[in-house]
Biotite code that builds the C-alpha atoms (Angstrom):
import biotite.structure as struc

atoms = struc.array([
    struc.Atom([0.706, -23.690, 41.001], chain_id="A", res_id=1, res_name="MET", atom_name="CA", element="C"),
    struc.Atom([3.082, -23.244, 43.971], chain_id="A", res_id=2, res_name="LYS", atom_name="CA", element="C"),
    struc.Atom([2.196, -23.713, 47.612], chain_id="A", res_id=3, res_name="LYS", atom_name="CA", element="C"),
    struc.Atom([2.482, -20.542, 49.684], chain_id="A", res_id=4, res_name="VAL", atom_name="CA", element="C"),
    struc.Atom([2.858, -21.260, 53.392], chain_id="A", res_id=5, res_name="SER", atom_name="CA", element="C"),
    struc.Atom([5.022, -18.904, 55.423], chain_id="A", res_id=6, res_name="PRO", atom_name="CA", element="C"),
    struc.Atom([5.233, -15.171, 54.878], chain_id="A", res_id=7, res_name="PRO", atom_name="CA", element="C"),
    struc.Atom([8.206, -13.816, 52.959], chain_id="A", res_id=8, res_name="HIS", atom_name="CA", element="C"),
    struc.Atom([8.763, -17.074, 51.104], chain_id="A", res_id=9, res_name="ASP", atom_name="CA", element="C"),
    struc.Atom([10.297, -17.209, 47.631], chain_id="A", res_id=10, res_name="GLN", atom_name="CA", element="C"),
    struc.Atom([7.008, -16.295, 45.943], chain_id="A", res_id=11, res_name="THR", atom_name="CA", element="C"),
    struc.Atom([6.788, -12.960, 47.776], chain_id="A", res_id=12, res_name="GLY", atom_name="CA", element="C"),
    struc.Atom([2.990, -13.147, 47.884], chain_id="A", res_id=13, res_name="ILE", atom_name="CA", element="C"),
    struc.Atom([2.448, -13.125, 51.665], chain_id="A", res_id=14, res_name="LEU", atom_name="CA", element="C"),
    struc.Atom([4.022, -10.463, 53.838], chain_id="A", res_id=15, res_name="GLU", atom_name="CA", element="C"),
    struc.Atom([2.129, -11.618, 56.947], chain_id="A", res_id=16, res_name="ASN", atom_name="CA", element="C"),
    struc.Atom([0.254, -14.716, 58.008], chain_id="A", res_id=17, res_name="SER", atom_name="CA", element="C"),
    struc.Atom([-2.769, -15.536, 55.867], chain_id="A", res_id=18, res_name="ILE", atom_name="CA", element="C"),
    struc.Atom([-4.937, -14.946, 58.932], chain_id="A", res_id=19, res_name="PHE", atom_name="CA", element="C"),
    struc.Atom([-3.760, -11.346, 59.088], chain_id="A", res_id=20, res_name="LEU", atom_name="CA", element="C"),
    struc.Atom([-3.798, -10.747, 55.336], chain_id="A", res_id=21, res_name="THR", atom_name="CA", element="C"),
    struc.Atom([-6.727, -8.851, 53.804], chain_id="A", res_id=22, res_name="LYS", atom_name="CA", element="C"),
    struc.Atom([-5.270, -8.480, 50.353], chain_id="A", res_id=23, res_name="GLU", atom_name="CA", element="C"),
    struc.Atom([-2.921, -10.424, 48.093], chain_id="A", res_id=24, res_name="ILE", atom_name="CA", element="C"),
    struc.Atom([-1.424, -9.279, 44.846], chain_id="A", res_id=25, res_name="ARG", atom_name="CA", element="C"),
    struc.Atom([-0.566, -11.786, 42.143], chain_id="A", res_id=26, res_name="LEU", atom_name="CA", element="C"),
    struc.Atom([1.180, -11.683, 38.793], chain_id="A", res_id=27, res_name="LYS", atom_name="CA", element="C"),
    struc.Atom([-0.617, -12.474, 35.556], chain_id="A", res_id=28, res_name="HIS", atom_name="CA", element="C"),
    struc.Atom([0.880, -15.976, 35.497], chain_id="A", res_id=29, res_name="ASN", atom_name="CA", element="C"),
    struc.Atom([-0.241, -16.632, 39.089], chain_id="A", res_id=30, res_name="GLN", atom_name="CA", element="C"),
    struc.Atom([-3.897, -16.930, 38.124], chain_id="A", res_id=31, res_name="ASN", atom_name="CA", element="C"),
    struc.Atom([-4.545, -20.421, 39.501], chain_id="A", res_id=32, res_name="ASN", atom_name="CA", element="C"),
    struc.Atom([-5.687, -20.125, 43.138], chain_id="A", res_id=33, res_name="ILE", atom_name="CA", element="C"),
    struc.Atom([-6.423, -22.852, 45.678], chain_id="A", res_id=34, res_name="SER", atom_name="CA", element="C"),
    struc.Atom([-7.289, -21.979, 49.306], chain_id="A", res_id=35, res_name="LEU", atom_name="CA", element="C"),
    struc.Atom([-7.939, -24.200, 52.308], chain_id="A", res_id=36, res_name="GLU", atom_name="CA", element="C"),
    struc.Atom([-10.035, -23.023, 55.245], chain_id="A", res_id=37, res_name="TYR", atom_name="CA", element="C"),
    struc.Atom([-11.636, -24.395, 58.424], chain_id="A", res_id=38, res_name="SER", atom_name="CA", element="C"),
    struc.Atom([-14.169, -23.348, 61.029], chain_id="A", res_id=39, res_name="THR", atom_name="CA", element="C"),
    struc.Atom([-13.567, -22.328, 64.596], chain_id="A", res_id=40, res_name="ASN", atom_name="CA", element="C"),
    struc.Atom([-17.028, -23.546, 65.606], chain_id="A", res_id=41, res_name="ASN", atom_name="CA", element="C"),
    struc.Atom([-16.546, -26.535, 67.904], chain_id="A", res_id=42, res_name="TYR", atom_name="CA", element="C"),
    struc.Atom([-20.013, -26.526, 69.514], chain_id="A", res_id=43, res_name="VAL", atom_name="CA", element="C"),
    struc.Atom([-21.124, -29.603, 67.631], chain_id="A", res_id=44, res_name="ASN", atom_name="CA", element="C"),
    struc.Atom([-18.041, -31.256, 66.174], chain_id="A", res_id=45, res_name="PRO", atom_name="CA", element="C"),
    struc.Atom([-19.970, -34.329, 65.019], chain_id="A", res_id=46, res_name="LEU", atom_name="CA", element="C"),
    struc.Atom([-22.159, -32.279, 62.684], chain_id="A", res_id=47, res_name="GLN", atom_name="CA", element="C"),
    struc.Atom([-20.721, -31.764, 59.241], chain_id="A", res_id=48, res_name="LYS", atom_name="CA", element="C"),
    struc.Atom([-20.216, -28.105, 58.444], chain_id="A", res_id=49, res_name="THR", atom_name="CA", element="C"),
    struc.Atom([-21.556, -26.607, 55.204], chain_id="A", res_id=50, res_name="ILE", atom_name="CA", element="C"),
    struc.Atom([-19.984, -23.509, 53.709], chain_id="A", res_id=51, res_name="TYR", atom_name="CA", element="C"),
    struc.Atom([-20.894, -20.948, 51.078], chain_id="A", res_id=52, res_name="GLU", atom_name="CA", element="C"),
    struc.Atom([-18.424, -19.050, 48.942], chain_id="A", res_id=53, res_name="TYR", atom_name="CA", element="C"),
    struc.Atom([-18.353, -16.640, 46.012], chain_id="A", res_id=54, res_name="THR", atom_name="CA", element="C"),
    struc.Atom([-15.729, -14.738, 44.079], chain_id="A", res_id=55, res_name="LEU", atom_name="CA", element="C"),
    struc.Atom([-16.981, -11.249, 43.334], chain_id="A", res_id=56, res_name="GLU", atom_name="CA", element="C"),
    struc.Atom([-15.761, -9.971, 40.003], chain_id="A", res_id=57, res_name="GLY", atom_name="CA", element="C"),
    struc.Atom([-15.867, -13.496, 38.577], chain_id="A", res_id=58, res_name="PHE", atom_name="CA", element="C"),
    struc.Atom([-19.331, -14.821, 39.514], chain_id="A", res_id=59, res_name="GLU", atom_name="CA", element="C"),
    struc.Atom([-22.581, -13.476, 40.908], chain_id="A", res_id=60, res_name="ASN", atom_name="CA", element="C"),
    struc.Atom([-23.880, -16.325, 43.020], chain_id="A", res_id=61, res_name="LYS", atom_name="CA", element="C"),
    struc.Atom([-22.950, -18.310, 46.129], chain_id="A", res_id=62, res_name="TRP", atom_name="CA", element="C"),
    struc.Atom([-21.958, -21.948, 46.044], chain_id="A", res_id=63, res_name="TYR", atom_name="CA", element="C"),
    struc.Atom([-22.523, -24.457, 48.842], chain_id="A", res_id=64, res_name="LYS", atom_name="CA", element="C"),
    struc.Atom([-19.832, -26.996, 49.666], chain_id="A", res_id=65, res_name="THR", atom_name="CA", element="C"),
    struc.Atom([-18.778, -29.370, 52.410], chain_id="A", res_id=66, res_name="GLU", atom_name="CA", element="C"),
    struc.Atom([-15.165, -29.320, 51.293], chain_id="A", res_id=67, res_name="ASN", atom_name="CA", element="C"),
    struc.Atom([-12.640, -27.066, 52.930], chain_id="A", res_id=68, res_name="GLN", atom_name="CA", element="C"),
    struc.Atom([-10.832, -26.138, 49.750], chain_id="A", res_id=69, res_name="GLU", atom_name="CA", element="C"),
    struc.Atom([-11.688, -23.673, 46.948], chain_id="A", res_id=70, res_name="ILE", atom_name="CA", element="C"),
    struc.Atom([-9.932, -23.676, 43.592], chain_id="A", res_id=71, res_name="THR", atom_name="CA", element="C"),
    struc.Atom([-10.103, -21.195, 40.720], chain_id="A", res_id=72, res_name="TYR", atom_name="CA", element="C"),
    struc.Atom([-8.061, -21.551, 37.550], chain_id="A", res_id=73, res_name="THR", atom_name="CA", element="C"),
    struc.Atom([-7.169, -19.272, 34.678], chain_id="A", res_id=74, res_name="ASN", atom_name="CA", element="C"),
    struc.Atom([-8.475, -16.083, 36.248], chain_id="A", res_id=75, res_name="LEU", atom_name="CA", element="C"),
    struc.Atom([-8.215, -12.995, 34.084], chain_id="A", res_id=76, res_name="ASN", atom_name="CA", element="C"),
    struc.Atom([-6.256, -9.983, 35.312], chain_id="A", res_id=77, res_name="PRO", atom_name="CA", element="C"),
    struc.Atom([-8.456, -7.833, 37.541], chain_id="A", res_id=78, res_name="GLY", atom_name="CA", element="C"),
    struc.Atom([-9.753, -7.281, 41.055], chain_id="A", res_id=79, res_name="LYS", atom_name="CA", element="C"),
    struc.Atom([-11.681, -9.958, 42.966], chain_id="A", res_id=80, res_name="TYR", atom_name="CA", element="C"),
    struc.Atom([-13.118, -10.431, 46.451], chain_id="A", res_id=81, res_name="ILE", atom_name="CA", element="C"),
    struc.Atom([-13.315, -13.968, 47.797], chain_id="A", res_id=82, res_name="LEU", atom_name="CA", element="C"),
    struc.Atom([-16.052, -14.346, 50.406], chain_id="A", res_id=83, res_name="ARG", atom_name="CA", element="C"),
    struc.Atom([-16.521, -17.479, 52.550], chain_id="A", res_id=84, res_name="ILE", atom_name="CA", element="C"),
    struc.Atom([-19.162, -18.076, 55.235], chain_id="A", res_id=85, res_name="ARG", atom_name="CA", element="C"),
    struc.Atom([-20.450, -20.940, 57.284], chain_id="A", res_id=86, res_name="GLU", atom_name="CA", element="C"),
    struc.Atom([-24.103, -21.928, 57.037], chain_id="A", res_id=87, res_name="ILE", atom_name="CA", element="C"),
    struc.Atom([-25.582, -22.052, 60.600], chain_id="A", res_id=88, res_name="THR", atom_name="CA", element="C"),
    struc.Atom([-28.848, -21.293, 62.269], chain_id="A", res_id=89, res_name="ASP", atom_name="CA", element="C"),
    struc.Atom([-27.151, -19.440, 65.075], chain_id="A", res_id=90, res_name="ASP", atom_name="CA", element="C"),
    struc.Atom([-26.730, -15.814, 64.002], chain_id="A", res_id=91, res_name="PRO", atom_name="CA", element="C"),
    struc.Atom([-24.112, -15.294, 66.700], chain_id="A", res_id=92, res_name="PHE", atom_name="CA", element="C"),
    struc.Atom([-21.928, -18.008, 65.252], chain_id="A", res_id=93, res_name="LEU", atom_name="CA", element="C"),
    struc.Atom([-22.411, -16.930, 61.658], chain_id="A", res_id=94, res_name="LYS", atom_name="CA", element="C"),
    struc.Atom([-19.395, -15.080, 60.312], chain_id="A", res_id=95, res_name="GLN", atom_name="CA", element="C"),
    struc.Atom([-17.960, -14.235, 56.920], chain_id="A", res_id=96, res_name="GLU", atom_name="CA", element="C"),
    struc.Atom([-14.379, -13.974, 55.818], chain_id="A", res_id=97, res_name="LEU", atom_name="CA", element="C"),
    struc.Atom([-13.231, -11.989, 52.823], chain_id="A", res_id=98, res_name="SER", atom_name="CA", element="C"),
    struc.Atom([-9.975, -11.726, 50.936], chain_id="A", res_id=99, res_name="LEU", atom_name="CA", element="C"),
    struc.Atom([-9.181, -9.082, 48.322], chain_id="A", res_id=100, res_name="PHE", atom_name="CA", element="C"),
    struc.Atom([-7.292, -10.543, 45.343], chain_id="A", res_id=101, res_name="ILE", atom_name="CA", element="C"),
    struc.Atom([-5.683, -8.461, 42.643], chain_id="A", res_id=102, res_name="LYS", atom_name="CA", element="C"),
    struc.Atom([-4.147, -10.118, 39.565], chain_id="A", res_id=103, res_name="ILE", atom_name="CA", element="C"),
    struc.Atom([-1.988, -7.701, 37.629], chain_id="A", res_id=104, res_name="SER", atom_name="CA", element="C"),
    struc.Atom([-1.980, -7.537, 33.849], chain_id="A", res_id=105, res_name="SER", atom_name="CA", element="C"),
    struc.Atom([1.062, -8.685, 31.849], chain_id="A", res_id=106, res_name="PRO", atom_name="CA", element="C"),
    struc.Atom([3.395, -5.939, 30.765], chain_id="A", res_id=107, res_name="ILE", atom_name="CA", element="C"),
    struc.Atom([2.072, -6.084, 27.182], chain_id="A", res_id=108, res_name="TYR", atom_name="CA", element="C"),
    struc.Atom([-1.481, -5.433, 28.481], chain_id="A", res_id=109, res_name="ALA", atom_name="CA", element="C"),
    struc.Atom([-0.731, -2.384, 30.619], chain_id="A", res_id=110, res_name="THR", atom_name="CA", element="C"),
    struc.Atom([-2.094, 1.089, 29.777], chain_id="A", res_id=111, res_name="PRO", atom_name="CA", element="C"),
    struc.Atom([1.358, 2.211, 28.627], chain_id="A", res_id=112, res_name="PHE", atom_name="CA", element="C"),
    struc.Atom([1.571, -0.598, 26.100], chain_id="A", res_id=113, res_name="PHE", atom_name="CA", element="C"),
    struc.Atom([-2.027, 0.014, 24.986], chain_id="A", res_id=114, res_name="TYR", atom_name="CA", element="C"),
    struc.Atom([-1.023, 3.614, 24.331], chain_id="A", res_id=115, res_name="PHE", atom_name="CA", element="C"),
    struc.Atom([2.059, 2.335, 22.492], chain_id="A", res_id=116, res_name="LEU", atom_name="CA", element="C"),
    struc.Atom([-0.123, -0.003, 20.398], chain_id="A", res_id=117, res_name="TYR", atom_name="CA", element="C"),
    struc.Atom([-2.417, 2.912, 19.567], chain_id="A", res_id=118, res_name="LEU", atom_name="CA", element="C"),
    struc.Atom([0.561, 5.062, 18.630], chain_id="A", res_id=119, res_name="LEU", atom_name="CA", element="C"),
    struc.Atom([2.002, 2.328, 16.392], chain_id="A", res_id=120, res_name="ILE", atom_name="CA", element="C"),
    struc.Atom([-1.407, 1.771, 14.792], chain_id="A", res_id=121, res_name="THR", atom_name="CA", element="C"),
    struc.Atom([-1.847, 5.481, 14.100], chain_id="A", res_id=122, res_name="LEU", atom_name="CA", element="C"),
    struc.Atom([1.689, 5.624, 12.694], chain_id="A", res_id=123, res_name="THR", atom_name="CA", element="C"),
    struc.Atom([0.992, 2.694, 10.377], chain_id="A", res_id=124, res_name="LEU", atom_name="CA", element="C"),
    struc.Atom([-2.313, 4.236, 9.285], chain_id="A", res_id=125, res_name="ILE", atom_name="CA", element="C"),
    struc.Atom([-0.565, 7.554, 8.649], chain_id="A", res_id=126, res_name="GLY", atom_name="CA", element="C"),
    struc.Atom([2.218, 5.852, 6.695], chain_id="A", res_id=127, res_name="SER", atom_name="CA", element="C"),
    struc.Atom([-0.312, 3.884, 4.661], chain_id="A", res_id=128, res_name="PHE", atom_name="CA", element="C"),
    struc.Atom([-2.287, 7.082, 3.970], chain_id="A", res_id=129, res_name="TYR", atom_name="CA", element="C"),
    struc.Atom([0.860, 8.924, 2.854], chain_id="A", res_id=130, res_name="ARG", atom_name="CA", element="C"),
    struc.Atom([1.859, 5.968, 0.671], chain_id="A", res_id=131, res_name="PHE", atom_name="CA", element="C"),
    struc.Atom([-1.571, 5.797, -0.989], chain_id="A", res_id=132, res_name="LYS", atom_name="CA", element="C"),
    struc.Atom([-1.598, 9.594, -1.397], chain_id="A", res_id=133, res_name="ARG", atom_name="CA", element="C"),
    struc.Atom([1.852, 9.618, -3.028], chain_id="A", res_id=134, res_name="SER", atom_name="CA", element="C"),
    struc.Atom([0.790, 6.670, -5.195], chain_id="A", res_id=135, res_name="GLN", atom_name="CA", element="C"),
    struc.Atom([-2.348, 8.549, -6.246], chain_id="A", res_id=136, res_name="LEU", atom_name="CA", element="C"),
    struc.Atom([-0.330, 11.681, -6.997], chain_id="A", res_id=137, res_name="LEU", atom_name="CA", element="C"),
    struc.Atom([2.106, 9.623, -9.059], chain_id="A", res_id=138, res_name="LEU", atom_name="CA", element="C"),
    struc.Atom([-0.726, 7.995, -10.999], chain_id="A", res_id=139, res_name="GLN", atom_name="CA", element="C"),
    struc.Atom([-2.326, 11.402, -11.561], chain_id="A", res_id=140, res_name="THR", atom_name="CA", element="C"),
    struc.Atom([1.001, 12.834, -12.728], chain_id="A", res_id=141, res_name="SER", atom_name="CA", element="C"),
    struc.Atom([1.547, 9.901, -15.092], chain_id="A", res_id=142, res_name="LEU", atom_name="CA", element="C"),
    struc.Atom([-1.990, 10.256, -16.429], chain_id="A", res_id=143, res_name="GLU", atom_name="CA", element="C"),
    struc.Atom([-1.476, 13.987, -17.055], chain_id="A", res_id=144, res_name="ILE", atom_name="CA", element="C"),
    struc.Atom([1.867, 13.262, -18.729], chain_id="A", res_id=145, res_name="GLU", atom_name="CA", element="C"),
    struc.Atom([0.248, 10.576, -20.886], chain_id="A", res_id=146, res_name="ARG", atom_name="CA", element="C"),
    struc.Atom([-2.529, 12.932, -21.975], chain_id="A", res_id=147, res_name="LYS", atom_name="CA", element="C"),
    struc.Atom([0.007, 15.666, -22.770], chain_id="A", res_id=148, res_name="GLU", atom_name="CA", element="C"),
    struc.Atom([2.040, 13.185, -24.796], chain_id="A", res_id=149, res_name="LYS", atom_name="CA", element="C"),
    struc.Atom([-1.074, 12.090, -26.683], chain_id="A", res_id=150, res_name="GLU", atom_name="CA", element="C"),
    struc.Atom([-1.961, 15.729, -27.313], chain_id="A", res_id=151, res_name="LYS", atom_name="CA", element="C"),
    struc.Atom([1.553, 16.477, -28.624], chain_id="A", res_id=152, res_name="ILE", atom_name="CA", element="C"),
    struc.Atom([1.375, 13.376, -30.805], chain_id="A", res_id=153, res_name="GLU", atom_name="CA", element="C"),
    struc.Atom([-1.985, 14.507, -32.185], chain_id="A", res_id=154, res_name="GLU", atom_name="CA", element="C"),
    struc.Atom([-0.509, 17.943, -33.000], chain_id="A", res_id=155, res_name="ILE", atom_name="CA", element="C"),
    struc.Atom([2.494, 16.339, -34.717], chain_id="A", res_id=156, res_name="ASN", atom_name="CA", element="C"),
    struc.Atom([0.240, 14.056, -36.722], chain_id="A", res_id=157, res_name="GLN", atom_name="CA", element="C"),
    struc.Atom([-1.885, 17.042, -37.722], chain_id="A", res_id=158, res_name="ALA", atom_name="CA", element="C"),
    struc.Atom([1.251, 18.908, -38.862], chain_id="A", res_id=159, res_name="LYS", atom_name="CA", element="C"),
    struc.Atom([2.476, 15.912, -40.850], chain_id="A", res_id=160, res_name="LEU", atom_name="CA", element="C"),
    struc.Atom([-0.935, 15.494, -42.396], chain_id="A", res_id=161, res_name="GLN", atom_name="CA", element="C"),
    struc.Atom([-0.905, 19.178, -43.338], chain_id="A", res_id=162, res_name="PHE", atom_name="CA", element="C"),
    struc.Atom([2.518, 18.856, -44.992], chain_id="A", res_id=163, res_name="PHE", atom_name="CA", element="C"),
    struc.Atom([1.364, 15.730, -46.804], chain_id="A", res_id=164, res_name="SER", atom_name="CA", element="C"),
    struc.Atom([-1.666, 17.532, -48.172], chain_id="A", res_id=165, res_name="ASN", atom_name="CA", element="C"),
    struc.Atom([0.432, 20.518, -49.257], chain_id="A", res_id=166, res_name="ILE", atom_name="CA", element="C"),
    struc.Atom([2.943, 18.167, -50.884], chain_id="A", res_id=167, res_name="SER", atom_name="CA", element="C"),
    struc.Atom([0.173, 16.529, -52.860], chain_id="A", res_id=168, res_name="HIS", atom_name="CA", element="C"),
    struc.Atom([-0.975, 19.964, -53.967], chain_id="A", res_id=169, res_name="GLU", atom_name="CA", element="C"),
    struc.Atom([2.573, 20.846, -55.087], chain_id="A", res_id=170, res_name="PHE", atom_name="CA", element="C"),
    struc.Atom([3.127, 17.591, -56.886], chain_id="A", res_id=171, res_name="GLN", atom_name="CA", element="C"),
    struc.Atom([0.278, 18.033, -59.347], chain_id="A", res_id=172, res_name="THR", atom_name="CA", element="C"),
    struc.Atom([1.343, 21.409, -60.845], chain_id="A", res_id=173, res_name="PRO", atom_name="CA", element="C"),
    struc.Atom([4.998, 20.319, -60.888], chain_id="A", res_id=174, res_name="LEU", atom_name="CA", element="C"),
    struc.Atom([4.088, 17.245, -62.881], chain_id="A", res_id=175, res_name="THR", atom_name="CA", element="C"),
    struc.Atom([2.225, 19.450, -65.380], chain_id="A", res_id=176, res_name="LEU", atom_name="CA", element="C"),
    struc.Atom([5.212, 21.807, -65.620], chain_id="A", res_id=177, res_name="ILE", atom_name="CA", element="C"),
    struc.Atom([7.598, 18.912, -66.202], chain_id="A", res_id=178, res_name="ILE", atom_name="CA", element="C"),
    struc.Atom([5.443, 17.469, -68.953], chain_id="A", res_id=179, res_name="SER", atom_name="CA", element="C"),
    struc.Atom([5.314, 20.864, -70.709], chain_id="A", res_id=180, res_name="GLN", atom_name="CA", element="C"),
    struc.Atom([9.042, 21.299, -70.342], chain_id="A", res_id=181, res_name="MET", atom_name="CA", element="C"),
    struc.Atom([9.660, 17.884, -71.875], chain_id="A", res_id=182, res_name="GLU", atom_name="CA", element="C"),
    struc.Atom([7.594, 18.926, -74.879], chain_id="A", res_id=183, res_name="ILE", atom_name="CA", element="C"),
    struc.Atom([9.566, 22.169, -75.251], chain_id="A", res_id=184, res_name="LEU", atom_name="CA", element="C"),
    struc.Atom([12.900, 20.381, -74.974], chain_id="A", res_id=185, res_name="LEU", atom_name="CA", element="C"),
    struc.Atom([11.904, 18.010, -77.736], chain_id="A", res_id=186, res_name="GLN", atom_name="CA", element="C"),
    struc.Atom([11.445, 20.992, -80.108], chain_id="A", res_id=187, res_name="SER", atom_name="CA", element="C"),
    struc.Atom([14.245, 21.556, -82.612], chain_id="A", res_id=188, res_name="SER", atom_name="CA", element="C"),
    struc.Atom([13.622, 25.282, -83.070], chain_id="A", res_id=189, res_name="ASN", atom_name="CA", element="C"),
    struc.Atom([15.344, 26.290, -79.842], chain_id="A", res_id=190, res_name="LEU", atom_name="CA", element="C"),
    struc.Atom([18.689, 27.967, -79.775], chain_id="A", res_id=191, res_name="SER", atom_name="CA", element="C"),
    struc.Atom([21.399, 26.328, -77.649], chain_id="A", res_id=192, res_name="PRO", atom_name="CA", element="C"),
    struc.Atom([21.208, 29.104, -75.040], chain_id="A", res_id=193, res_name="THR", atom_name="CA", element="C"),
    struc.Atom([17.442, 28.822, -74.628], chain_id="A", res_id=194, res_name="ILE", atom_name="CA", element="C"),
    struc.Atom([17.701, 25.044, -74.628], chain_id="A", res_id=195, res_name="TYR", atom_name="CA", element="C"),
    struc.Atom([20.255, 25.056, -71.816], chain_id="A", res_id=196, res_name="ASN", atom_name="CA", element="C"),
    struc.Atom([18.167, 27.402, -69.732], chain_id="A", res_id=197, res_name="LYS", atom_name="CA", element="C"),
    struc.Atom([15.030, 25.293, -70.241], chain_id="A", res_id=198, res_name="LEU", atom_name="CA", element="C"),
    struc.Atom([17.015, 22.184, -69.396], chain_id="A", res_id=199, res_name="LEU", atom_name="CA", element="C"),
    struc.Atom([18.086, 23.724, -66.066], chain_id="A", res_id=200, res_name="LYS", atom_name="CA", element="C"),
    struc.Atom([14.480, 24.666, -65.303], chain_id="A", res_id=201, res_name="VAL", atom_name="CA", element="C"),
    struc.Atom([13.440, 21.123, -66.153], chain_id="A", res_id=202, res_name="TYR", atom_name="CA", element="C"),
    struc.Atom([16.072, 19.555, -63.939], chain_id="A", res_id=203, res_name="LYS", atom_name="CA", element="C"),
    struc.Atom([15.295, 21.793, -60.939], chain_id="A", res_id=204, res_name="ASN", atom_name="CA", element="C"),
    struc.Atom([11.584, 21.244, -61.362], chain_id="A", res_id=205, res_name="THR", atom_name="CA", element="C"),
    struc.Atom([12.138, 17.506, -61.588], chain_id="A", res_id=206, res_name="TYR", atom_name="CA", element="C"),
    struc.Atom([14.371, 17.663, -58.483], chain_id="A", res_id=207, res_name="HIS", atom_name="CA", element="C"),
    struc.Atom([11.710, 19.608, -56.634], chain_id="A", res_id=208, res_name="LEU", atom_name="CA", element="C"),
    struc.Atom([9.119, 16.960, -57.499], chain_id="A", res_id=209, res_name="ARG", atom_name="CA", element="C"),
    struc.Atom([11.555, 14.275, -56.254], chain_id="A", res_id=210, res_name="THR", atom_name="CA", element="C"),
    struc.Atom([11.920, 16.081, -52.930], chain_id="A", res_id=211, res_name="LEU", atom_name="CA", element="C"),
    struc.Atom([8.157, 16.273, -52.570], chain_id="A", res_id=212, res_name="ILE", atom_name="CA", element="C"),
    struc.Atom([7.905, 12.567, -53.324], chain_id="A", res_id=213, res_name="SER", atom_name="CA", element="C"),
    struc.Atom([10.501, 11.897, -50.639], chain_id="A", res_id=214, res_name="GLU", atom_name="CA", element="C"),
    struc.Atom([8.433, 13.921, -48.171], chain_id="A", res_id=215, res_name="LEU", atom_name="CA", element="C"),
    struc.Atom([5.385, 11.808, -48.983], chain_id="A", res_id=216, res_name="LEU", atom_name="CA", element="C"),
    struc.Atom([7.479, 8.659, -48.649], chain_id="A", res_id=217, res_name="ASN", atom_name="CA", element="C"),
    struc.Atom([8.662, 9.869, -45.223], chain_id="A", res_id=218, res_name="PHE", atom_name="CA", element="C"),
    struc.Atom([5.027, 10.114, -44.165], chain_id="A", res_id=219, res_name="ARG", atom_name="CA", element="C"),
    struc.Atom([4.417, 6.575, -45.398], chain_id="A", res_id=220, res_name="LYS", atom_name="CA", element="C"),
    struc.Atom([7.599, 5.409, -43.640], chain_id="A", res_id=221, res_name="LEU", atom_name="CA", element="C"),
    struc.Atom([6.433, 6.877, -40.344], chain_id="A", res_id=222, res_name="GLU", atom_name="CA", element="C"),
    struc.Atom([3.122, 5.063, -40.646], chain_id="A", res_id=223, res_name="GLN", atom_name="CA", element="C"),
    struc.Atom([4.928, 1.779, -41.352], chain_id="A", res_id=224, res_name="GLY", atom_name="CA", element="C"),
    struc.Atom([3.848, 1.452, -44.979], chain_id="A", res_id=225, res_name="HIS", atom_name="CA", element="C"),
    struc.Atom([7.364, 1.787, -46.427], chain_id="A", res_id=226, res_name="VAL", atom_name="CA", element="C"),
    struc.Atom([10.608, 0.148, -45.306], chain_id="A", res_id=227, res_name="LYS", atom_name="CA", element="C"),
    struc.Atom([13.856, 2.119, -45.354], chain_id="A", res_id=228, res_name="LEU", atom_name="CA", element="C"),
    struc.Atom([16.361, 0.916, -47.954], chain_id="A", res_id=229, res_name="LYS", atom_name="CA", element="C"),
    struc.Atom([20.011, 1.903, -47.541], chain_id="A", res_id=230, res_name="VAL", atom_name="CA", element="C"),
    struc.Atom([22.621, 1.478, -50.285], chain_id="A", res_id=231, res_name="TYR", atom_name="CA", element="C"),
    struc.Atom([25.993, 2.917, -51.313], chain_id="A", res_id=232, res_name="GLU", atom_name="CA", element="C"),
    struc.Atom([26.246, 5.444, -54.148], chain_id="A", res_id=233, res_name="GLN", atom_name="CA", element="C"),
    struc.Atom([28.908, 7.674, -55.672], chain_id="A", res_id=234, res_name="ASP", atom_name="CA", element="C"),
    struc.Atom([28.218, 11.206, -54.438], chain_id="A", res_id=235, res_name="ILE", atom_name="CA", element="C"),
    struc.Atom([30.470, 12.927, -57.027], chain_id="A", res_id=236, res_name="THR", atom_name="CA", element="C"),
    struc.Atom([27.937, 13.042, -59.908], chain_id="A", res_id=237, res_name="PRO", atom_name="CA", element="C"),
    struc.Atom([25.262, 14.277, -57.527], chain_id="A", res_id=238, res_name="PHE", atom_name="CA", element="C"),
    struc.Atom([27.472, 17.140, -56.317], chain_id="A", res_id=239, res_name="LEU", atom_name="CA", element="C"),
    struc.Atom([28.519, 18.019, -59.898], chain_id="A", res_id=240, res_name="LYS", atom_name="CA", element="C"),
    struc.Atom([24.904, 18.236, -60.933], chain_id="A", res_id=241, res_name="GLU", atom_name="CA", element="C"),
    struc.Atom([24.176, 20.625, -58.116], chain_id="A", res_id=242, res_name="ILE", atom_name="CA", element="C"),
    struc.Atom([27.277, 22.698, -58.940], chain_id="A", res_id=243, res_name="PHE", atom_name="CA", element="C"),
    struc.Atom([26.472, 23.062, -62.653], chain_id="A", res_id=244, res_name="TYR", atom_name="CA", element="C"),
    struc.Atom([22.878, 23.966, -61.957], chain_id="A", res_id=245, res_name="SER", atom_name="CA", element="C"),
    struc.Atom([24.059, 27.382, -60.736], chain_id="A", res_id=246, res_name="PHE", atom_name="CA", element="C"),
    struc.Atom([25.727, 28.282, -64.087], chain_id="A", res_id=247, res_name="PHE", atom_name="CA", element="C"),
])
């Protein structure tokens, strides 16, 4: 709290004498006010003068005092009217003084900044909405992709199951054919030409059954029931067998 005495002092509050001032304007950090006043009634100087005062905009009632000083602290930004009057029975001597006081809001509490706060809040809400919307779209897209992947996996499993069933159906008649061929090859009444031809049929049938067994093993391998075993082998006899099977 700084004392304001002459007009145009360093505070810049008073432009004229306080007696000629009807209004003062204060900053938000100049919200502690203390005023001194006196009476010009000298009819009965021995009688103690009683005063009444009120600050409209802050309180709604009058206060009696014998002091000649009024103090208000921590006033909120706004408009106030300080009224002071002397209590006397003589209506001709009764007078009231008033002073308009305006305390400005800090810069961060002005309408412009309130609009700026609203704009920032709306921007944040909009950004949060867009973020949640994009997040929801991403989750929806991932869920659709997951369902499509599950559907494709179900179709693949159905195809593999179909091939497994067909392979089982092929394996049974091939086994019967191989057993019959083994019986025929054990006969001694066959000519060498017929024997060689039956032997080729037997080998190809046996090879076909081996391929079908490998297909079934692949199905078991995919399901984790069989472990893959890798080993080295001479490929020359295998290729010769394939070559001679065409003659």
